[in-house]
Biopython code that builds the backbone (N, CA, C, O; Angstrom):
import numpy as np
from Bio.PDB.StructureBuilder import StructureBuilder

atoms = [
    (1, "UNK", "N", (0.838, -1.170, 0.000)),
    (1, "UNK", "CA", (0.000, 0.000, 0.000)),
    (1, "UNK", "C", (0.890, 1.244, 0.000)),
    (1, "UNK", "O", (1.819, 1.354, 0.801)),
    (2, "UNK", "N", (0.600, 2.161, -0.892)),
    (2, "UNK", "CA", (1.342, 3.408, -0.982)),
    (2, "UNK", "C", (0.566, 4.502, -0.272)),
    (2, "UNK", "O", (-0.608, 4.732, -0.563)),
    (3, "UNK", "N", (1.226, 5.173, 0.660)),
    (3, "UNK", "CA", (0.612, 6.267, 1.414)),
    (3, "UNK", "C", (1.581, 7.440, 1.406)),
    (3, "UNK", "O", (2.744, 7.300, 1.784)),
    (4, "UNK", "N", (1.092, 8.599, 0.972)),
    (4, "UNK", "CA", (1.932, 9.792, 0.927)),
    (4, "UNK", "C", (1.213, 10.937, 1.616)),
    (4, "UNK", "O", (0.004, 11.114, 1.460)),
    (5, "UNK", "N", (1.963, 11.702, 2.370)),
    (5, "UNK", "CA", (1.434, 12.881, 3.041)),
    (5, "UNK", "C", (2.228, 14.085, 2.560)),
    (5, "UNK", "O", (3.443, 14.152, 2.746)),
    (6, "UNK", "N", (1.545, 15.027, 1.946)),
    (6, "UNK", "CA", (2.178, 16.257, 1.476)),
    (6, "UNK", "C", (1.747, 17.365, 2.427)),
    (6, "UNK", "O", (0.561, 17.670, 2.546)),
    (7, "UNK", "N", (2.717, 17.958, 3.098)),
    (7, "UNK", "CA", (2.463, 19.006, 4.084)),
    (7, "UNK", "C", (2.629, 20.387, 3.439)),
    (7, "UNK", "O", (3.482, 20.586, 2.574)),
    (8, "UNK", "N", (1.795, 21.335, 3.880)),
    (8, "UNK", "CA", (1.884, 22.738, 3.446)),
    (8, "UNK", "C", (1.834, 22.899, 1.930)),
    (8, "UNK", "O", (2.604, 23.671, 1.359)),
    (9, "UNK", "N", (0.937, 22.177, 1.285)),
    (9, "UNK", "CA", (0.783, 22.248, -0.165)),
    (9, "UNK", "C", (-0.055, 23.465, -0.544)),
    (9, "UNK", "O", (-0.902, 23.904, 0.234)),
    (10, "UNK", "N", (0.178, 24.005, -1.728)),
    (10, "UNK", "CA", (-0.696, 25.023, -2.294)),
    (10, "UNK", "C", (-1.725, 24.284, -3.126)),
    (10, "UNK", "O", (-1.371, 23.584, -4.075)),
    (11, "UNK", "N", (-2.999, 24.434, -2.779)),
    (11, "UNK", "CA", (-4.081, 23.671, -3.397)),
    (11, "UNK", "C", (-4.959, 24.629, -4.202)),
    (11, "UNK", "O", (-5.469, 25.608, -3.657)),
    (12, "UNK", "N", (-5.138, 24.356, -5.487)),
    (12, "UNK", "CA", (-5.993, 25.173, -6.353)),
    (12, "UNK", "C", (-7.199, 24.338, -6.765)),
    (12, "UNK", "O", (-7.058, 23.216, -7.252)),
    (13, "UNK", "N", (-8.403, 24.911, -6.559)),
    (13, "UNK", "CA", (-9.633, 24.202, -6.895)),
    (13, "UNK", "C", (-10.740, 25.230, -7.117)),
    (13, "UNK", "O", (-10.945, 26.112, -6.283)),
    (14, "UNK", "N", (-11.448, 25.122, -8.228)),
    (14, "UNK", "CA", (-12.573, 26.009, -8.544)),
    (14, "UNK", "C", (-12.212, 27.485, -8.442)),
    (14, "UNK", "O", (-12.999, 28.284, -7.935)),
    (15, "UNK", "N", (-11.031, 27.848, -8.919)),
    (15, "UNK", "CA", (-10.615, 29.237, -8.909)),
    (15, "UNK", "C", (-10.174, 29.765, -7.559)),
    (15, "UNK", "O", (-9.897, 30.956, -7.424)),
    (16, "UNK", "N", (-10.103, 28.901, -6.558)),
    (16, "UNK", "CA", (-9.644, 29.304, -5.231)),
    (16, "UNK", "C", (-8.303, 28.649, -4.944)),
    (16, "UNK", "O", (-8.047, 27.515, -5.349)),
    (17, "UNK", "N", (-7.450, 29.386, -4.236)),
    (17, "UNK", "CA", (-6.142, 28.856, -3.852)),
    (17, "UNK", "C", (-6.052, 28.880, -2.335)),
    (17, "UNK", "O", (-6.360, 29.890, -1.702)),
    (18, "UNK", "N", (-5.627, 27.759, -1.752)),
    (18, "UNK", "CA", (-5.471, 27.673, -0.305)),
    (18, "UNK", "C", (-4.242, 26.836, 0.003)),
    (18, "UNK", "O", (-3.647, 26.233, -0.890)),
    (19, "UNK", "N", (-3.870, 26.804, 1.268)),
    (19, "UNK", "CA", (-2.748, 25.971, 1.692)),
    (19, "UNK", "C", (-3.245, 24.936, 2.676)),
    (19, "UNK", "O", (-4.129, 25.212, 3.487)),
    (20, "UNK", "N", (-2.679, 23.744, 2.605)),
    (20, "UNK", "CA", (-3.077, 22.683, 3.519)),
    (20, "UNK", "C", (-2.279, 21.418, 3.272)),
    (20, "UNK", "O", (-1.284, 21.422, 2.548)),
    (21, "UNK", "N", (-2.729, 20.345, 3.882)),
    (21, "UNK", "CA", (-2.078, 19.044, 3.753)),
    (21, "UNK", "C", (-2.924, 18.128, 2.881)),
    (21, "UNK", "O", (-4.151, 18.223, 2.870)),
    (22, "UNK", "N", (-2.259, 17.247, 2.156)),
    (22, "UNK", "CA", (-2.923, 16.256, 1.305)),
    (22, "UNK", "C", (-2.495, 14.862, 1.734)),
    (22, "UNK", "O", (-1.304, 14.603, 1.909)),
    (23, "UNK", "N", (-3.452, 13.970, 1.901)),
    (23, "UNK", "CA", (-3.152, 12.572, 2.163)),
    (23, "UNK", "C", (-3.536, 11.790, 0.912)),
    (23, "UNK", "O", (-4.689, 11.812, 0.483)),
    (24, "UNK", "N", (-2.560, 11.101, 0.335)),
    (24, "UNK", "CA", (-2.767, 10.352, -0.902)),
    (24, "UNK", "C", (-2.537, 8.874, -0.626)),
    (24, "UNK", "O", (-1.483, 8.484, -0.122)),
    (25, "UNK", "N", (-3.531, 8.053, -0.959)),
    (25, "UNK", "CA", (-3.433, 6.614, -0.753)),
    (25, "UNK", "C", (-3.694, 5.921, -2.092)),
    (25, "UNK", "O", (-4.717, 6.147, -2.738)),
    (26, "UNK", "N", (-2.749, 5.075, -2.489)),
    (26, "UNK", "CA", (-2.852, 4.335, -3.751)),
    (26, "UNK", "C", (-3.117, 5.258, -4.944)),
    (26, "UNK", "O", (-3.878, 4.909, -5.846)),
    (27, "UNK", "N", (-2.482, 6.441, -4.945)),
    (27, "UNK", "CA", (-2.581, 7.349, -6.079)),
    (27, "UNK", "C", (-3.820, 8.219, -6.101)),
    (27, "UNK", "O", (-4.005, 8.982, -7.050)),
    (28, "UNK", "N", (-4.683, 8.136, -5.086)),
    (28, "UNK", "CA", (-5.901, 8.944, -5.026)),
    (28, "UNK", "C", (-5.893, 9.824, -3.784)),
    (28, "UNK", "O", (-5.457, 9.407, -2.711)),
    (29, "UNK", "N", (-6.379, 11.041, -3.951)),
    (29, "UNK", "CA", (-6.473, 11.937, -2.797)),
    (29, "UNK", "C", (-7.540, 11.405, -1.857)),
    (29, "UNK", "O", (-8.699, 11.246, -2.240)),
    (30, "UNK", "N", (-7.140, 11.132, -0.625)),
    (30, "UNK", "CA", (-8.062, 10.604, 0.380)),
    (30, "UNK", "C", (-8.586, 11.706, 1.294)),
    (30, "UNK", "O", (-9.734, 11.667, 1.737)),
    (31, "UNK", "N", (-7.718, 12.703, 1.575)),
    (31, "UNK", "CA", (-8.118, 13.734, 2.517)),
    (31, "UNK", "C", (-7.361, 15.022, 2.237)),
    (31, "UNK", "O", (-6.172, 15.004, 1.920)),
    (32, "UNK", "N", (-8.074, 16.151, 2.359)),
    (32, "UNK", "CA", (-7.474, 17.479, 2.302)),
    (32, "UNK", "C", (-7.904, 18.185, 3.574)),
    (32, "UNK", "O", (-9.096, 18.248, 3.877)),
    (33, "UNK", "N", (-6.952, 18.713, 4.319)),
    (33, "UNK", "CA", (-7.271, 19.405, 5.576)),
    (33, "UNK", "C", (-6.168, 20.405, 5.891)),
    (33, "UNK", "O", (-5.093, 20.378, 5.291)),
    (34, "UNK", "N", (-6.454, 21.283, 6.839)),
    (34, "UNK", "CA", (-5.445, 22.276, 7.217)),
    (34, "UNK", "C", (-4.249, 21.623, 7.898)),
    (34, "UNK", "O", (-3.130, 22.128, 7.801)),
    (35, "UNK", "N", (-4.475, 20.494, 8.595)),
    (35, "UNK", "CA", (-3.389, 19.771, 9.243)),
    (35, "UNK", "C", (-3.757, 18.289, 9.340)),
    (35, "UNK", "O", (-4.798, 17.935, 9.893)),
    (36, "UNK", "N", (-2.901, 17.441, 8.804)),
    (36, "UNK", "CA", (-3.104, 15.992, 8.846)),
    (36, "UNK", "C", (-1.883, 15.357, 9.499)),
    (36, "UNK", "O", (-0.748, 15.713, 9.183)),
    (37, "UNK", "N", (-2.118, 14.418, 10.411)),
    (37, "UNK", "CA", (-1.013, 13.648, 10.964)),
    (37, "UNK", "C", (-1.375, 12.172, 10.857)),
    (37, "UNK", "O", (-2.525, 11.786, 11.061)),
    (38, "UNK", "N", (-0.388, 11.364, 10.539)),
    (38, "UNK", "CA", (-0.594, 9.920, 10.415)),
    (38, "UNK", "C", (0.472, 9.200, 11.212)),
    (38, "UNK", "O", (1.590, 9.695, 11.357)),
    (39, "UNK", "N", (0.130, 8.040, 11.727)),
    (39, "UNK", "CA", (1.112, 7.201, 12.430)),
    (39, "UNK", "C", (1.623, 6.171, 11.430)),
    (39, "UNK", "O", (0.838, 5.498, 10.761)),
    (40, "UNK", "N", (2.928, 6.055, 11.336)),
    (40, "UNK", "CA", (3.538, 5.097, 10.422)),
    (40, "UNK", "C", (3.860, 3.814, 11.163)),
    (40, "UNK", "O", (4.344, 3.838, 12.294)),
    (41, "UNK", "N", (3.585, 2.691, 10.508)),
    (41, "UNK", "CA", (3.929, 1.378, 11.072)),
    (41, "UNK", "C", (5.133, 0.819, 10.352)),
    (41, "UNK", "O", (5.296, 1.041, 9.153)),
    (42, "UNK", "N", (5.971, 0.101, 11.059)),
    (42, "UNK", "CA", (7.140, -0.550, 10.444)),
    (42, "UNK", "C", (6.833, -1.982, 10.140)),
    (42, "UNK", "O", (7.688, -2.699, 9.620)),
]
sb = StructureBuilder()
sb.init_structure("model")
sb.init_model(0)
sb.init_chain("A")
sb.init_seg("    ")
for serial, (resi, resn, name, xyz) in enumerate(atoms, 1):
    if name == "N":
        sb.init_residue(resn, " ", resi, " ")
    sb.init_atom(name, np.array(xyz, "f"), 0.0, 1.0, " ", f" {name:<3s}", serial, name[0])
structure = sb.get_structure()
């Protein structure tokens, strides 16, 4: 499973620009929020 967290991204959508975090799982955006934290397992 591929999981990526992009912090402090510039997000453009519908003519609006904002900053936030993106959580991407298996190549699809799963969550957009002002702050996302995830626990990593080994």
